[in-house]
C-alpha positions as CSV (number, residue, x, y, z in Angstrom):
1,F,-8.1,16.7,-5.1
2,I,-9.2,19.7,-3.6
3,T,-13.0,19.8,-3.6
4,V,-14.5,23.2,-3.6
5,R,-17.3,25.4,-5.0
6,T,-18.4,28.9,-4.6
7,A,-21.8,28.2,-3.0
8,S,-21.7,28.1,0.8
9,K,-24.6,28.4,3.1
10,R,-23.2,28.8,6.6
11,L,-20.3,31.4,5.2
12,P,-21.1,32.9,2.0
13,H,-18.4,32.7,-0.7
14,K,-15.8,31.4,1.9
15,A,-13.5,30.4,-0.6
16,F,-12.8,33.9,-1.7
17,L,-12.5,35.6,1.9
18,K,-9.3,37.0,2.3
19,I,-6.7,36.8,4.9
20,N,-3.5,38.8,4.3
21,N,-4.9,40.0,1.0
22,K,-4.9,36.2,-0.1
23,P,-8.1,34.2,-0.9
24,T,-8.6,31.3,1.7
25,I,-8.6,28.8,-1.2
26,E,-5.2,29.8,-2.0
27,Y,-4.2,28.6,1.3
28,V,-5.4,25.2,0.8
29,I,-3.7,24.8,-2.7
30,D,-0.3,26.2,-1.1
31,R,-0.6,23.5,1.4
32,A,-1.4,20.6,-1.1
33,L,1.5,21.8,-3.3
34,K,4.1,21.0,-0.2
35,S,3.0,17.1,-0.7
36,K,6.3,15.3,-1.6
37,M,4.5,12.4,-3.2
38,A,1.6,14.1,-5.1
39,E,2.3,13.7,-9.0
40,N,-0.7,15.8,-9.7
41,I,-3.0,18.4,-8.0
42,V,-6.4,18.9,-9.1
43,L,-8.9,21.5,-8.0
44,C,-12.4,19.7,-8.4
45,T,-15.3,22.1,-8.9
46,T,-18.5,22.4,-10.8
47,E,-19.8,23.4,-14.0
48,L,-21.6,26.5,-12.6
49,K,-20.5,29.6,-14.3
50,E,-19.8,30.9,-10.8
51,D,-17.3,28.5,-10.2
52,E,-15.1,29.7,-13.4
53,I,-13.1,32.0,-10.9
54,L,-11.8,28.9,-8.9
55,C,-10.5,27.3,-12.2
56,K,-8.7,30.7,-12.9
57,I,-7.0,30.5,-9.4
58,A,-6.1,27.0,-10.3
59,K,-4.4,28.0,-13.4
60,Q,-2.6,30.9,-11.7
61,K,-1.2,28.6,-8.9
62,G,0.1,26.2,-11.7
63,I,-2.3,23.1,-10.6
64,N,-5.1,21.4,-12.9
65,F,-8.7,21.6,-12.5
66,Y,-11.7,19.7,-13.5
67,R,-15.3,20.7,-13.6
68,G,-18.2,18.2,-12.9
69,S,-21.4,17.5,-11.1
70,V,-22.7,20.2,-8.7
71,K,-24.2,18.1,-6.0
72,D,-22.3,14.6,-6.7
73,K,-18.5,14.9,-5.4
74,L,-18.3,11.2,-6.4
75,D,-19.2,11.7,-10.1
76,R,-16.9,14.8,-9.9
77,W,-14.0,12.6,-8.7
78,N,-14.5,10.0,-10.9
79,G,-14.2,12.2,-13.8
80,A,-11.1,13.7,-12.8
81,S,-9.5,10.5,-12.0
82,A,-10.4,9.3,-15.5
83,K,-9.2,12.6,-17.4
84,F,-6.1,12.5,-15.4
85,D,-5.4,8.8,-15.2
86,I,-5.2,8.6,-11.5
87,K,-5.2,5.2,-9.5
88,Y,-5.7,6.7,-6.1
89,F,-6.0,10.0,-4.6
90,I,-6.0,12.0,-1.2
91,T,-9.0,14.8,-0.8
92,A,-8.8,18.2,0.8
93,D,-11.8,20.1,1.0
94,G,-11.6,23.9,0.1
95,D,-12.3,25.0,4.0
96,D,-9.2,23.2,5.3
97,L,-7.0,25.9,5.2
98,F,-4.3,23.8,7.2
99,C,-4.7,20.5,5.3
100,D,-1.3,18.8,6.1
101,P,1.2,17.5,3.4
102,E,2.9,15.3,5.8
103,L,-0.2,13.7,6.5
104,I,-1.3,13.6,2.7
105,D,2.0,12.0,2.0
106,L,1.5,9.3,5.1
107,A,-1.6,8.3,3.2
108,F,0.2,8.0,-0.3
109,K,2.7,5.5,1.3
110,Q,-0.1,3.7,3.1
111,F,-1.6,3.0,-0.4
112,D,1.7,2.0,-1.5
113,E,2.1,-0.6,1.0
114,S,-1.6,-1.7,1.6
115,D,-4.2,-3.1,-0.6
116,C,-6.9,-0.9,1.2
117,D,-9.5,0.9,-0.8
118,F,-10.3,3.7,1.6
119,I,-8.4,5.6,4.1
120,E,-9.8,7.9,7.1
121,E,-9.3,9.6,10.1
122,I,-12.8,9.9,11.8
123,P,-13.1,13.6,12.7
124,G,-12.3,14.6,16.3
125,K,-11.1,11.2,17.0
126,N,-7.1,11.7,16.8
127,L,-6.4,14.7,14.5
128,P,-7.6,18.3,14.7
129,V,-10.7,18.5,12.5
130,G,-9.6,19.6,8.9
131,V,-6.0,18.7,8.7
132,F,-6.7,15.2,6.8
133,T,-9.8,14.1,5.0
134,Y,-9.9,10.8,3.0
135,G,-7.9,8.7,0.5
136,I,-9.5,6.7,-2.2
137,K,-8.7,4.2,-4.5
138,V,-10.2,4.9,-7.9
139,T,-11.1,0.9,-8.4
140,A,-13.1,1.5,-5.5
141,L,-14.6,4.6,-6.5
142,N,-15.7,3.2,-9.9
143,R,-17.7,0.4,-7.9
144,V,-19.5,3.1,-5.5
145,C,-20.4,5.4,-8.6
146,K,-22.4,2.2,-10.0
147,I,-24.0,1.5,-6.6
148,K,-24.6,5.0,-5.0
149,D,-28.7,5.6,-4.9
150,S,-28.2,9.4,-4.9
151,D,-26.7,12.6,-6.8
152,D,-26.3,14.2,-3.4
153,T,-23.1,12.6,-2.2
154,E,-22.0,15.0,0.3
155,M,-21.8,12.4,3.0
156,M,-20.0,9.8,0.5
157,F,-18.1,8.0,3.0
158,V,-20.9,5.9,3.8
159,Y,-20.9,4.1,0.5
160,F,-17.1,2.9,1.4
161,K,-17.8,2.3,5.0
162,N,-21.3,0.8,5.3
163,T,-21.7,-1.5,2.3
164,N,-18.8,-4.1,3.4
165,M,-17.6,-4.0,0.0
166,F,-14.2,-2.3,0.6
167,K,-11.2,-2.4,2.8
168,V,-11.1,0.6,5.1
169,E,-8.1,1.5,7.1
170,Q,-7.4,4.3,9.4
171,L,-4.4,6.6,8.9
172,K,-1.4,5.0,10.1
173,N,1.7,6.3,11.8
174,I,0.2,9.9,12.6
175,P,2.8,11.6,14.6
176,E,1.9,12.0,18.3
177,I,2.3,15.7,18.4
178,Y,-0.4,16.0,15.9
179,K,-3.0,14.0,18.0
180,R,-5.1,17.2,19.0
181,P,-8.7,16.4,18.3
182,E,-10.1,19.2,20.4
183,I,-8.9,21.6,18.2
184,R,-11.2,22.8,14.8
185,M,-9.4,23.8,11.6
186,T,-12.1,24.1,9.0
187,L,-13.7,27.0,7.5
188,D,-17.8,26.7,7.9
189,Y,-18.5,29.8,10.2
190,K,-17.5,33.5,11.1
191,E,-15.5,32.2,14.4
192,D,-13.5,29.9,11.9
193,Y,-12.6,32.8,9.8
194,I,-11.4,34.5,12.8
195,F,-9.6,31.7,14.1
196,F,-7.4,31.2,10.7
197,K,-6.9,35.0,10.5
198,K,-5.4,35.1,14.1
199,I,-3.0,32.5,13.3
200,I,-2.1,33.3,9.6
201,E,-1.7,37.2,10.7
202,N,0.7,36.2,13.6
203,F,2.7,33.9,11.7
204,S,3.1,36.4,8.9
205,M,4.0,39.2,11.3
206,N,6.6,37.2,12.7
207,N,7.9,35.6,9.5
208,K,7.3,32.2,10.8
209,K,6.6,28.8,8.7
210,L,3.1,28.1,8.6
211,D,3.3,24.1,9.3
212,L,1.0,22.1,11.6
213,K,3.9,21.6,14.2
214,N,4.4,25.2,14.4
215,I,0.7,26.1,14.5
216,L,0.1,23.6,17.5
217,Y,3.2,25.1,19.1
218,F,1.4,28.5,18.9
219,L,-1.9,27.4,20.1
220,D,-0.4,25.8,23.4
221,R,0.9,29.1,23.9
222,N,-2.4,31.0,22.9
223,P,-5.1,28.6,24.3
224,E,-7.5,31.4,24.0
225,V,-7.3,31.2,20.2
226,I,-8.4,27.5,20.3
227,K,-11.7,28.6,22.0
228,I,-12.7,31.0,19.4
229,N,-14.3,28.3,17.1
230,Q,-14.2,25.2,19.4
231,F,-17.9,25.2,20.1
232,R,-18.6,25.3,16.4
233,Q,-18.0,21.7,16.0
234,K,-20.9,20.6,18.3
235,D,-22.9,22.9,15.5
236,Y,-21.5,21.4,12.7
237,L,-22.2,17.8,13.5
238,L,-25.8,18.6,14.3
């Protein structure tokens, strides 16, 4: 599930900001399409008229879309799960331009091999912020939708982690090379946009494959790029 809507306070209309003449949301979709295990990719957005353009982009990219609640991500995911008969899913936010298909597939394998309900990677613990979000089993999602006490579920993870009702696991078997928690790879501020622009334009100019391993290799040789938006993580967590 790619969770996205047009409205954004910190960086207005960030899903449509262009890098190399391509809207940022398309980078997220293209990354998700590289998953070898995903049987379905669904863009989950709202019923607001302004989000019709996101649905058009989904159609153009050959993926499905679902329109639901404006504030309630859990309800949106629940509706999408029912519509497309999904048993478990991995989420990626619309601002995670470098969400990683290898890590997405690791989470799918973990669901296949475990009876867990919720898979997470705590932001800033192991991985760069923005390369992996959550994995959720739909039976657990159904239960959460019955017990949640608010329609504003932006911080939805608390229902899975703090209720002692579900089996929560950390993402396993992360390659050591990806363990770079000091790097911020999500789009919320203008500095984040500059960060992504620097990387994508460099890879395009040099005709390099834009995968996480190569991105980290580039950043190790250009540490000044990491510093462009690194300080913004503290602002984001406030």
